[in-house]
All heavy atoms as TSV, in Angstrom:
chain	resi	resn	atom	element	x	y	z
A	1	MET	N	N	72.612	40.495	99.389
A	1	MET	CA	C	71.820	40.699	98.208
A	1	MET	C	C	72.652	41.414	97.150
A	1	MET	O	O	72.528	41.079	95.968
A	1	MET	CB	C	70.570	41.504	98.562
A	1	MET	CG	C	69.605	41.636	97.430
A	1	MET	SD	S	68.971	40.104	96.705
A	1	MET	CE	C	68.056	39.412	98.024
A	2	ILE	N	N	73.458	42.380	97.556
A	2	ILE	CA	C	74.299	43.081	96.598
A	2	ILE	C	C	75.246	42.098	95.908
A	2	ILE	O	O	75.425	42.141	94.699
A	2	ILE	CB	C	75.093	44.225	97.277
A	2	ILE	CG1	C	74.122	45.279	97.803
A	2	ILE	CG2	C	76.098	44.832	96.339
A	2	ILE	CD1	C	74.745	46.316	98.721
A	3	SER	N	N	75.830	41.206	96.693
A	3	SER	CA	C	76.733	40.211	96.123
A	3	SER	C	C	76.018	39.297	95.138
A	3	SER	O	O	76.522	39.007	94.071
A	3	SER	CB	C	77.353	39.405	97.258
A	3	SER	OG	O	78.194	38.417	96.756
A	4	LEU	N	N	74.810	38.862	95.493
A	4	LEU	CA	C	74.040	37.976	94.626
A	4	LEU	C	C	73.709	38.689	93.310
A	4	LEU	O	O	73.919	38.170	92.229
A	4	LEU	CB	C	72.743	37.525	95.312
A	4	LEU	CG	C	71.789	36.751	94.432
A	4	LEU	CD1	C	72.383	35.417	94.010
A	4	LEU	CD2	C	70.467	36.559	95.169
A	5	LEU	N	N	73.152	39.896	93.405
A	5	LEU	CA	C	72.802	40.644	92.187
A	5	LEU	C	C	74.043	40.945	91.340
A	5	LEU	O	O	73.985	40.895	90.125
A	5	LEU	CB	C	72.070	41.937	92.536
A	5	LEU	CG	C	70.666	41.797	93.122
A	5	LEU	CD1	C	70.122	43.140	93.547
A	5	LEU	CD2	C	69.746	41.110	92.140
A	6	GLY	N	N	75.138	41.247	92.012
A	6	GLY	CA	C	76.369	41.532	91.297
A	6	GLY	C	C	76.935	40.329	90.553
A	6	GLY	O	O	77.665	40.469	89.581
A	7	SER	N	N	76.564	39.122	90.978
A	7	SER	CA	C	77.072	37.919	90.326
A	7	SER	C	C	76.226	37.514	89.112
A	7	SER	O	O	76.629	36.606	88.380
A	7	SER	CB	C	77.099	36.763	91.333
A	7	SER	OG	O	75.774	36.330	91.652
A	8	LEU	N	N	75.077	38.154	88.900
A	8	LEU	CA	C	74.213	37.832	87.787
A	8	LEU	C	C	74.791	38.360	86.490
A	8	LEU	O	O	75.471	39.395	86.469
A	8	LEU	CB	C	72.808	38.394	87.995
A	8	LEU	CG	C	72.044	37.834	89.185
A	8	LEU	CD1	C	70.730	38.575	89.368
A	8	LEU	CD2	C	71.783	36.333	89.023
A	9	PRO	N	N	74.503	37.689	85.364
A	9	PRO	CA	C	75.005	38.168	84.066
A	9	PRO	C	C	74.443	39.559	83.745
A	9	PRO	O	O	73.344	39.927	84.166
A	9	PRO	CB	C	74.444	37.148	83.071
A	9	PRO	CG	C	74.006	35.977	83.864
A	9	PRO	CD	C	73.730	36.455	85.259
A	10	SER	N	N	75.230	40.317	82.987
A	10	SER	CA	C	74.819	41.647	82.560
A	10	SER	C	C	73.482	41.559	81.844
A	10	SER	O	O	73.233	40.666	81.046
A	10	SER	CB	C	75.880	42.231	81.625
A	10	SER	OG	O	75.493	43.508	81.203
A	11	GLY	N	N	72.588	42.493	82.146
A	11	GLY	CA	C	71.257	42.494	81.523
A	11	GLY	C	C	70.227	41.691	82.276
A	11	GLY	O	O	69.071	41.620	81.861
A	12	SER	N	N	70.597	41.049	83.394
A	12	SER	CA	C	69.651	40.236	84.162
A	12	SER	C	C	68.588	41.068	84.857
A	12	SER	O	O	67.505	40.591	85.134
A	12	SER	CB	C	70.382	39.393	85.202
A	12	SER	OG	O	71.230	38.462	84.597
A	13	PHE	N	N	68.931	42.291	85.161
A	13	PHE	CA	C	67.970	43.209	85.803
A	13	PHE	C	C	68.325	44.643	85.389
A	13	PHE	O	O	69.456	44.927	85.085
A	13	PHE	CB	C	67.953	43.038	87.321
A	13	PHE	CG	C	69.247	43.398	87.987
A	13	PHE	CD1	C	69.414	44.654	88.544
A	13	PHE	CD2	C	70.306	42.496	88.071
A	13	PHE	CE1	C	70.612	45.005	89.171
A	13	PHE	CE2	C	71.494	42.835	88.675
A	13	PHE	CZ	C	71.653	44.071	89.231
A	14	SER	N	N	67.303	45.473	85.381
A	14	SER	CA	C	67.555	46.862	84.926
A	14	SER	C	C	67.572	47.887	86.041
A	14	SER	O	O	68.079	48.973	85.874
A	14	SER	CB	C	66.491	47.242	83.904
A	14	SER	OG	O	65.194	47.167	84.455
A	15	GLN	N	N	66.973	47.539	87.188
A	15	GLN	CA	C	66.943	48.458	88.321
A	15	GLN	C	C	66.714	47.687	89.600
A	15	GLN	O	O	66.359	46.505	89.563
A	15	GLN	CB	C	65.877	49.513	88.147
A	15	GLN	CG	C	64.439	48.948	88.216
A	15	GLN	CD	C	63.401	50.004	87.935
A	15	GLN	OE1	O	63.591	50.851	87.053
A	15	GLN	NE2	N	62.295	49.976	88.642
A	16	VAL	N	N	66.893	48.387	90.712
A	16	VAL	CA	C	66.663	47.808	92.022
A	16	VAL	C	C	65.661	48.677	92.745
A	16	VAL	O	O	65.781	49.906	92.757
A	16	VAL	CB	C	67.971	47.739	92.873
A	16	VAL	CG1	C	67.711	47.269	94.266
A	16	VAL	CG2	C	69.009	46.857	92.165
A	17	ASN	N	N	64.616	48.072	93.319
A	17	ASN	CA	C	63.648	48.779	94.144
A	17	ASN	C	C	63.761	48.260	95.553
A	17	ASN	O	O	63.545	47.089	95.816
A	17	ASN	CB	C	62.215	48.543	93.612
A	17	ASN	CG	C	61.997	49.228	92.288
A	17	ASN	OD1	O	62.388	48.707	91.267
A	17	ASN	ND2	N	61.388	50.371	92.338
A	18	LEU	N	N	64.136	49.148	96.471
A	18	LEU	CA	C	64.224	48.804	97.886
A	18	LEU	C	C	62.893	49.140	98.552
A	18	LEU	O	O	62.484	50.302	98.541
A	18	LEU	CB	C	65.361	49.578	98.546
A	18	LEU	CG	C	66.756	49.338	97.970
A	18	LEU	CD1	C	67.765	50.298	98.600
A	18	LEU	CD2	C	67.195	47.898	98.165
A	19	LEU	N	N	62.229	48.138	99.087
A	19	LEU	CA	C	60.907	48.335	99.691
A	19	LEU	C	C	61.027	48.310	101.193
A	19	LEU	O	O	61.258	47.239	101.786
A	19	LEU	CB	C	59.964	47.244	99.196
A	19	LEU	CG	C	59.825	47.131	97.669
A	19	LEU	CD1	C	58.910	45.963	97.329
A	19	LEU	CD2	C	59.326	48.429	97.081
A	20	PRO	N	N	60.916	49.451	101.866
A	20	PRO	CA	C	61.064	49.495	103.310
A	20	PRO	C	C	59.906	48.772	104.003
A	20	PRO	O	O	58.758	48.813	103.543
A	20	PRO	CB	C	61.067	50.970	103.661
A	20	PRO	CG	C	60.568	51.689	102.472
A	20	PRO	CD	C	60.690	50.766	101.298
A	21	TYR	N	N	60.215	48.104	105.105
A	21	TYR	CA	C	59.202	47.440	105.910
A	21	TYR	C	C	58.252	48.491	106.480
A	21	TYR	O	O	58.662	49.585	106.837
A	21	TYR	CB	C	59.861	46.655	107.052
A	21	TYR	CG	C	58.895	46.185	108.097
A	21	TYR	CD1	C	58.049	45.121	107.837
A	21	TYR	CD2	C	58.779	46.859	109.314
A	21	TYR	CE1	C	57.138	44.687	108.777
A	21	TYR	CE2	C	57.879	46.434	110.251
A	21	TYR	CZ	C	57.049	45.353	109.968
A	21	TYR	OH	O	56.144	44.940	110.913
A	22	HIS	N	N	56.979	48.145	106.534
A	22	HIS	CA	C	55.987	49.033	107.151
A	22	HIS	C	C	54.907	48.177	107.821
A	22	HIS	O	O	54.841	46.988	107.594
A	22	HIS	CB	C	55.365	49.974	106.127
A	22	HIS	CG	C	54.740	49.258	104.976
A	22	HIS	ND1	N	53.555	48.575	105.075
A	22	HIS	CD2	C	55.165	49.080	103.702
A	22	HIS	CE1	C	53.257	48.047	103.920
A	22	HIS	NE2	N	54.220	48.317	103.064
A	23	ARG	N	N	54.110	48.801	108.629
A	23	ARG	CA	C	53.065	48.089	109.369
A	23	ARG	C	C	51.673	48.340	108.829
A	23	ARG	O	O	50.675	48.189	109.542
A	23	ARG	CB	C	53.138	48.503	110.821
A	23	ARG	CG	C	54.399	48.062	111.503
A	23	ARG	CD	C	54.271	48.245	113.020
A	23	ARG	NE	N	55.527	47.827	113.624
A	23	ARG	CZ	C	56.419	48.633	114.140
A	23	ARG	NH1	N	56.206	49.918	114.135
A	23	ARG	NH2	N	57.528	48.180	114.674
A	24	ILE	N	N	51.561	48.713	107.591
A	24	ILE	CA	C	50.256	49.044	107.032
A	24	ILE	C	C	49.294	47.874	107.144
A	24	ILE	O	O	48.097	48.080	107.357
A	24	ILE	CB	C	50.411	49.523	105.560
A	24	ILE	CG1	C	51.168	50.854	105.543
A	24	ILE	CG2	C	49.073	49.632	104.869
A	24	ILE	CD1	C	51.515	51.348	104.167
A	25	GLY	N	N	49.761	46.658	107.035
A	25	GLY	CA	C	48.897	45.477	107.068
A	25	GLY	C	C	48.470	45.048	108.477
A	25	GLY	O	O	47.653	44.151	108.628
A	26	GLN	N	N	48.975	45.712	109.516
A	26	GLN	CA	C	48.692	45.304	110.886
A	26	GLN	C	C	47.193	45.351	111.181
A	26	GLN	O	O	46.649	44.414	111.793
A	26	GLN	CB	C	49.448	46.175	111.862
A	26	GLN	CG	C	49.337	45.704	113.303
A	26	GLN	CD	C	50.276	46.490	114.217
A	26	GLN	OE1	O	51.012	47.359	113.781
A	26	GLN	NE2	N	50.246	46.183	115.479
A	27	ASP	N	N	46.492	46.365	110.731
A	27	ASP	CA	C	45.046	46.473	110.976
A	27	ASP	C	C	44.297	45.319	110.280
A	27	ASP	O	O	43.318	44.802	110.819
A	27	ASP	CB	C	44.501	47.796	110.477
A	27	ASP	CG	C	44.976	48.966	111.325
A	27	ASP	OD1	O	45.326	48.731	112.498
A	27	ASP	OD2	O	44.979	50.087	110.817
A	28	LYS	N	N	44.746	44.955	109.117
A	28	LYS	CA	C	44.103	43.852	108.385
A	28	LYS	C	C	44.211	42.549	109.167
A	28	LYS	O	O	43.275	41.776	109.248
A	28	LYS	CB	C	44.708	43.680	107.008
A	28	LYS	CG	C	44.007	42.610	106.164
A	28	LYS	CD	C	44.668	42.486	104.813
A	28	LYS	CE	C	43.787	43.156	103.781
A	28	LYS	NZ	N	44.287	42.955	102.404
A	29	TYR	N	N	45.384	42.308	109.771
A	29	TYR	CA	C	45.544	41.125	110.586
A	29	TYR	C	C	44.522	41.118	111.711
A	29	TYR	O	O	43.890	40.099	111.993
A	29	TYR	CB	C	46.963	41.080	111.174
A	29	TYR	CG	C	47.990	40.395	110.309
A	29	TYR	CD1	C	48.499	41.003	109.185
A	29	TYR	CD2	C	48.445	39.128	110.625
A	29	TYR	CE1	C	49.432	40.396	108.391
A	29	TYR	CE2	C	49.377	38.479	109.853
A	29	TYR	CZ	C	49.885	39.129	108.716
A	29	TYR	OH	O	50.799	38.510	107.943
A	30	GLN	N	N	44.347	42.239	112.375
A	30	GLN	CA	C	43.390	42.338	113.481
A	30	GLN	C	C	41.964	42.077	112.979
A	30	GLN	O	O	41.213	41.343	113.622
A	30	GLN	CB	C	43.472	43.715	114.145
A	30	GLN	CG	C	44.761	43.899	114.923
A	30	GLN	CD	C	44.919	45.304	115.478
A	30	GLN	OE1	O	44.183	46.219	115.093
A	30	GLN	NE2	N	45.881	45.469	116.370
A	31	ARG	N	N	41.598	42.654	111.840
A	31	ARG	CA	C	40.259	42.419	111.296
A	31	ARG	C	C	40.021	40.952	110.953
A	31	ARG	O	O	38.881	40.469	111.022
A	31	ARG	CB	C	40.034	43.295	110.067
A	31	ARG	CG	C	39.875	44.768	110.399
A	31	ARG	CD	C	39.331	45.561	109.198
A	31	ARG	NE	N	40.043	45.386	107.965
A	31	ARG	CZ	C	41.083	46.110	107.532
A	31	ARG	NH1	N	41.526	47.108	108.307
A	31	ARG	NH2	N	41.662	45.883	106.382
A	32	LEU	N	N	41.077	40.269	110.557
A	32	LEU	CA	C	40.947	38.861	110.207
A	32	LEU	C	C	41.105	37.923	111.419
A	32	LEU	O	O	41.004	36.724	111.296
A	32	LEU	CB	C	42.020	38.482	109.161
A	32	LEU	CG	C	41.854	39.137	107.802
A	32	LEU	CD1	C	43.072	38.849	106.938
A	32	LEU	CD2	C	40.577	38.652	107.140
A	33	GLY	N	N	41.339	38.529	112.582
A	33	GLY	CA	C	41.488	37.747	113.812
A	33	GLY	C	C	42.808	36.981	113.870
A	33	GLY	O	O	42.911	35.990	114.562
A	34	LYS	N	N	43.804	37.471	113.159
A	34	LYS	CA	C	45.109	36.817	113.142
A	34	LYS	C	C	46.089	37.616	113.974
A	34	LYS	O	O	45.975	38.807	114.133
A	34	LYS	CB	C	45.621	36.707	111.723
A	34	LYS	CG	C	44.764	35.806	110.847
A	34	LYS	CD	C	45.441	35.544	109.541
A	34	LYS	CE	C	44.618	34.592	108.706
A	34	LYS	NZ	N	44.964	33.224	108.908
A	35	GLU	N	N	47.075	36.901	114.507
A	35	GLU	CA	C	48.099	37.553	115.324
A	35	GLU	C	C	49.173	38.175	114.418
A	35	GLU	O	O	49.691	37.536	113.512
A	35	GLU	CB	C	48.774	36.521	116.236
A	35	GLU	CG	C	49.862	37.121	117.105
A	35	GLU	CD	C	50.597	36.060	117.928
A	35	GLU	OE1	O	50.322	34.858	117.767
A	35	GLU	OE2	O	51.441	36.489	118.742
A	36	TYR	N	N	49.461	39.415	114.661
A	36	TYR	CA	C	50.536	40.121	113.915
A	36	TYR	C	C	51.798	39.991	114.755
A	36	TYR	O	O	51.926	40.589	115.810
A	36	TYR	CB	C	50.136	41.598	113.720
A	36	TYR	CG	C	51.082	42.346	112.832
A	36	TYR	CD1	C	50.972	42.210	111.456
A	36	TYR	CD2	C	52.043	43.195	113.347
A	36	TYR	CE1	C	51.825	42.906	110.597
A	36	TYR	CE2	C	52.892	43.886	112.508
A	36	TYR	CZ	C	52.783	43.730	111.136
A	36	TYR	OH	O	53.637	44.424	110.307
A	37	THR	N	N	52.752	39.200	114.272
A	37	THR	CA	C	53.923	38.861	115.080
A	37	THR	C	C	55.145	39.734	114.824
A	37	THR	O	O	56.207	39.467	115.379
A	37	THR	CB	C	54.301	37.385	114.826
A	37	THR	OG1	O	54.591	37.239	113.432
A	37	THR	CG2	C	53.182	36.440	115.234
A	38	LEU	N	N	54.991	40.763	114.031
A	38	LEU	CA	C	56.154	41.590	113.669
A	38	LEU	C	C	56.155	42.945	114.365
A	38	LEU	O	O	56.832	43.890	113.911
A	38	LEU	CB	C	56.187	41.794	112.149
A	38	LEU	CG	C	56.200	40.511	111.320
A	38	LEU	CD1	C	56.096	40.833	109.840
A	38	LEU	CD2	C	57.455	39.718	111.604
A	39	THR	N	N	55.440	43.081	115.467
A	39	THR	CA	C	55.342	44.367	116.147
A	39	THR	C	C	56.679	44.865	116.677
A	39	THR	O	O	56.869	46.076	116.862
A	39	THR	CB	C	54.337	44.316	117.292
A	39	THR	OG1	O	54.741	43.285	118.206
A	39	THR	CG2	C	52.934	44.029	116.784
A	40	GLU	N	N	57.636	43.982	116.939
A	40	GLU	CA	C	58.899	44.391	117.510
A	40	GLU	C	C	59.900	44.857	116.437
A	40	GLU	O	O	60.979	45.379	116.766
A	40	GLU	CB	C	59.510	43.237	118.297
A	40	GLU	CG	C	58.644	42.766	119.465
A	40	GLU	CD	C	58.391	43.872	120.497
A	40	GLU	OE1	O	59.352	44.604	120.813
A	40	GLU	OE2	O	57.257	43.978	120.965
A	41	ILE	N	N	59.584	44.671	115.186
A	41	ILE	CA	C	60.484	45.051	114.127
A	41	ILE	C	C	60.279	46.556	113.812
A	41	ILE	O	O	59.183	46.952	113.434
A	41	ILE	CB	C	60.272	44.200	112.852
A	41	ILE	CG1	C	60.576	42.753	113.171
A	41	ILE	CG2	C	61.123	44.724	111.701
A	41	ILE	CD1	C	60.334	41.794	112.034
A	42	PRO	N	N	61.326	47.345	113.969
A	42	PRO	CA	C	61.165	48.785	113.705
A	42	PRO	C	C	61.141	49.091	112.212
A	42	PRO	O	O	61.783	48.410	111.409
A	42	PRO	CB	C	62.408	49.402	114.360
A	42	PRO	CG	C	63.423	48.317	114.313
A	42	PRO	CD	C	62.657	47.014	114.446
A	43	GLU	N	N	60.407	50.102	111.846
A	43	GLU	CA	C	60.404	50.588	110.470
A	43	GLU	C	C	61.718	51.334	110.239
A	43	GLU	O	O	62.149	52.091	111.097
A	43	GLU	CB	C	59.216	51.494	110.233
A	43	GLU	CG	C	57.882	50.784	110.330
A	43	GLU	CD	C	56.698	51.695	110.048
A	43	GLU	OE1	O	56.900	52.798	109.497
A	43	GLU	OE2	O	55.585	51.282	110.338
A	44	PRO	N	N	62.355	51.125	109.092
A	44	PRO	CA	C	63.615	51.824	108.839
A	44	PRO	C	C	63.391	53.312	108.622
A	44	PRO	O	O	62.377	53.719	108.054
A	44	PRO	CB	C	64.159	51.139	107.566
A	44	PRO	CG	C	62.941	50.616	106.889
A	44	PRO	CD	C	61.987	50.247	107.984
A	45	SER	N	N	64.365	54.097	109.027
A	45	SER	CA	C	64.278	55.543	108.819
A	45	SER	C	C	64.659	55.861	107.367
A	45	SER	O	O	65.227	55.029	106.650
A	45	SER	CB	C	65.266	56.254	109.770
A	45	SER	OG	O	66.592	55.977	109.369
A	46	LYS	N	N	64.341	57.091	106.960
A	46	LYS	CA	C	64.714	57.520	105.624
A	46	LYS	C	C	66.237	57.480	105.466
A	46	LYS	O	O	66.751	57.161	104.390
A	46	LYS	CB	C	64.187	58.919	105.365
A	46	LYS	CG	C	62.692	58.985	105.189
A	46	LYS	CD	C	62.199	60.388	104.920
A	46	LYS	CE	C	60.694	60.390	104.808
A	46	LYS	NZ	N	60.175	61.744	104.517
A	47	GLU	N	N	66.949	57.820	106.520
A	47	GLU	CA	C	68.411	57.813	106.483
A	47	GLU	C	C	68.946	56.391	106.291
A	47	GLU	O	O	69.907	56.181	105.527
A	47	GLU	CB	C	68.986	58.420	107.779
A	47	GLU	CG	C	68.717	59.904	107.927
A	47	GLU	CD	C	67.331	60.240	108.462
A	47	GLU	OE1	O	66.628	59.329	108.955
A	47	GLU	OE2	O	66.927	61.399	108.335
A	48	GLN	N	N	68.346	55.430	106.966
A	48	GLN	CA	C	68.763	54.012	106.813
A	48	GLN	C	C	68.523	53.528	105.382
A	48	GLN	O	O	69.372	52.857	104.800
A	48	GLN	CB	C	68.023	53.126	107.794
A	48	GLN	CG	C	68.480	53.307	109.230
A	48	GLN	CD	C	67.577	52.566	110.207
A	48	GLN	OE1	O	66.365	52.619	110.101
A	48	GLN	NE2	N	68.186	51.865	111.139
A	49	MET	N	N	67.375	53.888	104.844
A	49	MET	CA	C	67.063	53.473	103.484
A	49	MET	C	C	67.985	54.133	102.451
A	49	MET	O	O	68.427	53.501	101.492
A	49	MET	CB	C	65.602	53.761	103.146
A	49	MET	CG	C	64.597	52.924	103.922
A	49	MET	SD	S	64.838	51.145	103.739
A	49	MET	CE	C	64.592	50.886	101.997
A	50	GLU	N	N	68.337	55.374	102.692
A	50	GLU	CA	C	69.273	56.074	101.804
A	50	GLU	C	C	70.639	55.433	101.865
A	50	GLU	O	O	71.320	55.311	100.837
A	50	GLU	CB	C	69.336	57.570	102.146
A	50	GLU	CG	C	70.229	58.378	101.224
A	50	GLU	CD	C	69.843	58.312	99.757
A	50	GLU	OE1	O	68.633	58.156	99.448
A	50	GLU	OE2	O	70.739	58.425	98.924
A	51	GLU	N	N	71.075	55.023	103.041
A	51	GLU	CA	C	72.358	54.349	103.177
A	51	GLU	C	C	72.353	53.032	102.403
A	51	GLU	O	O	73.320	52.699	101.701
A	51	GLU	CB	C	72.687	54.090	104.668
A	51	GLU	CG	C	73.992	53.392	104.882
A	51	GLU	CD	C	75.200	54.162	104.358
A	51	GLU	OE1	O	75.205	55.400	104.408
A	51	GLU	OE2	O	76.139	53.497	103.883
A	52	LEU	N	N	71.276	52.288	102.497
A	52	LEU	CA	C	71.161	51.050	101.696
A	52	LEU	C	C	71.181	51.343	100.198
A	52	LEU	O	O	71.840	50.646	99.422
A	52	LEU	CB	C	69.873	50.296	102.041
A	52	LEU	CG	C	69.846	49.513	103.332
A	52	LEU	CD1	C	68.461	48.964	103.600
A	52	LEU	CD2	C	70.852	48.381	103.289
A	53	ARG	N	N	70.477	52.389	99.803
A	53	ARG	CA	C	70.456	52.775	98.394
A	53	ARG	C	C	71.852	53.057	97.879
A	53	ARG	O	O	72.263	52.606	96.817
A	53	ARG	CB	C	69.554	53.993	98.174
A	53	ARG	CG	C	69.307	54.315	96.710
A	53	ARG	CD	C	68.533	55.605	96.545
A	53	ARG	NE	N	69.404	56.764	96.725
A	53	ARG	CZ	C	70.284	57.207	95.827
A	53	ARG	NH1	N	70.425	56.614	94.680
A	53	ARG	NH2	N	71.030	58.254	96.096
A	54	LYS	N	N	72.620	53.765	98.675
A	54	LYS	CA	C	74.003	54.081	98.291
A	54	LYS	C	C	74.842	52.826	98.107
A	54	LYS	O	O	75.674	52.766	97.210
A	54	LYS	CB	C	74.646	55.018	99.322
A	54	LYS	CG	C	74.121	56.426	99.278
A	54	LYS	CD	C	74.741	57.271	100.361
A	54	LYS	CE	C	74.140	58.659	100.384
A	54	LYS	NZ	N	74.677	59.456	101.508
A	55	ARG	N	N	74.608	51.837	98.968
A	55	ARG	CA	C	75.359	50.586	98.862
A	55	ARG	C	C	74.988	49.797	97.579
A	55	ARG	O	O	75.832	49.192	96.952
A	55	ARG	CB	C	75.137	49.732	100.094
A	55	ARG	CG	C	75.779	50.390	101.346
A	55	ARG	CD	C	75.445	49.689	102.617
A	55	ARG	NE	N	76.013	48.344	102.639
A	55	ARG	CZ	C	75.725	47.462	103.574
A	55	ARG	NH1	N	74.890	47.755	104.548
A	55	ARG	NH2	N	76.255	46.259	103.535
A	56	PHE	N	N	73.712	49.854	97.195
A	56	PHE	CA	C	73.274	49.130	96.001
A	56	PHE	C	C	73.711	49.828	94.703
A	56	PHE	O	O	73.749	49.210	93.670
A	56	PHE	CB	C	71.749	48.954	96.022
A	56	PHE	CG	C	71.296	47.737	96.762
A	56	PHE	CD1	C	71.111	47.771	98.130
A	56	PHE	CD2	C	71.064	46.537	96.092
A	56	PHE	CE1	C	70.679	46.653	98.826
A	56	PHE	CE2	C	70.636	45.413	96.782
A	56	PHE	CZ	C	70.466	45.475	98.150
A	57	ILE	N	N	74.013	51.104	94.777
A	57	ILE	CA	C	74.445	51.841	93.595
A	57	ILE	C	C	75.688	51.235	92.975
A	57	ILE	O	O	75.908	51.308	91.758
A	57	ILE	CB	C	74.650	53.354	93.913
A	57	ILE	CG1	C	73.275	54.002	94.091
A	57	ILE	CG2	C	75.449	54.068	92.861
A	57	ILE	CD1	C	73.340	55.448	94.529
A	58	SER	N	N	76.491	50.548	93.784
A	58	SER	CA	C	77.700	49.910	93.275
A	58	SER	C	C	77.411	48.890	92.178
A	58	SER	O	O	78.307	48.502	91.437
A	58	SER	CB	C	78.469	49.226	94.422
A	58	SER	OG	O	77.716	48.102	94.906
A	59	LEU	N	N	76.151	48.478	92.022
A	59	LEU	CA	C	75.767	47.521	90.988
A	59	LEU	C	C	75.691	48.161	89.617
A	59	LEU	O	O	75.575	47.465	88.604
A	59	LEU	CB	C	74.412	46.891	91.337
A	59	LEU	CG	C	74.375	46.042	92.608
A	59	LEU	CD1	C	72.941	45.672	92.952
A	59	LEU	CD2	C	75.229	44.794	92.436
A	60	GLY	N	N	75.739	49.501	89.564
A	60	GLY	CA	C	75.703	50.174	88.282
A	60	GLY	C	C	74.334	50.235	87.630
A	60	GLY	O	O	74.233	50.382	86.430
A	61	ARG	N	N	73.284	50.081	88.427
A	61	ARG	CA	C	71.919	50.167	87.935
A	61	ARG	C	C	71.162	51.209	88.751
A	61	ARG	O	O	71.549	51.523	89.871
A	61	ARG	CB	C	71.173	48.831	88.110
A	61	ARG	CG	C	71.817	47.630	87.452
A	61	ARG	CD	C	71.619	47.655	85.963
A	61	ARG	NE	N	71.953	46.414	85.295
A	61	ARG	CZ	C	73.156	45.950	85.091
A	61	ARG	NH1	N	74.196	46.632	85.535
A	61	ARG	NH2	N	73.377	44.824	84.483
A	62	PRO	N	N	70.078	51.765	88.221
A	62	PRO	CA	C	69.272	52.686	89.019
A	62	PRO	C	C	68.715	52.006	90.263
A	62	PRO	O	O	68.309	50.824	90.196
A	62	PRO	CB	C	68.120	53.087	88.093
A	62	PRO	CG	C	68.604	52.756	86.695
A	62	PRO	CD	C	69.536	51.598	86.868
A	63	VAL	N	N	68.749	52.711	91.372
A	63	VAL	CA	C	68.236	52.182	92.648
A	63	VAL	C	C	67.191	53.152	93.193
A	63	VAL	O	O	67.470	54.334	93.339
A	63	VAL	CB	C	69.377	51.995	93.696
A	63	VAL	CG1	C	68.821	51.387	94.968
A	63	VAL	CG2	C	70.498	51.116	93.109
A	64	PHE	N	N	65.998	52.632	93.469
A	64	PHE	CA	C	64.899	53.437	93.957
A	64	PHE	C	C	64.417	52.930	95.314
A	64	PHE	O	O	64.477	51.726	95.579
A	64	PHE	CB	C	63.725	53.387	92.975
A	64	PHE	CG	C	64.101	53.847	91.600
A	64	PHE	CD1	C	64.389	52.917	90.616
A	64	PHE	CD2	C	64.166	55.190	91.294
A	64	PHE	CE1	C	64.754	53.329	89.349
A	64	PHE	CE2	C	64.519	55.608	90.024
A	64	PHE	CZ	C	64.796	54.676	89.043
A	65	ILE	N	N	63.955	53.843	96.124
A	65	ILE	CA	C	63.364	53.478	97.416
A	65	ILE	C	C	61.845	53.550	97.247
A	65	ILE	O	O	61.305	54.571	96.827
A	65	ILE	CB	C	63.825	54.412	98.544
A	65	ILE	CG1	C	65.351	54.280	98.710
A	65	ILE	CG2	C	63.096	54.079	99.843
A	65	ILE	CD1	C	65.937	55.278	99.665
A	66	GLY	N	N	61.188	52.471	97.531
A	66	GLY	CA	C	59.739	52.412	97.364
A	66	GLY	C	C	59.366	51.675	96.074
A	66	GLY	O	O	60.231	51.234	95.328
A	67	GLY	N	N	58.080	51.574	95.805
A	67	GLY	CA	C	57.623	50.789	94.679
A	67	GLY	C	C	57.298	51.524	93.486
A	67	GLY	O	O	57.442	52.311	92.802
């Protein structure tokens, strides 16, 4: 993703928002009678998200974690 964003023309984007995976929607799946198939995917730690943020900073744009 860093490579793709870095290849875009200047001014194509003003910031990057990294949205960590979460299981907030899991209860909704159950209420709707649907199977939630992502139970094995771990939520990233704050440290993992910060490491990703540092890598995206090389793009020269503000990088935020969350929405």
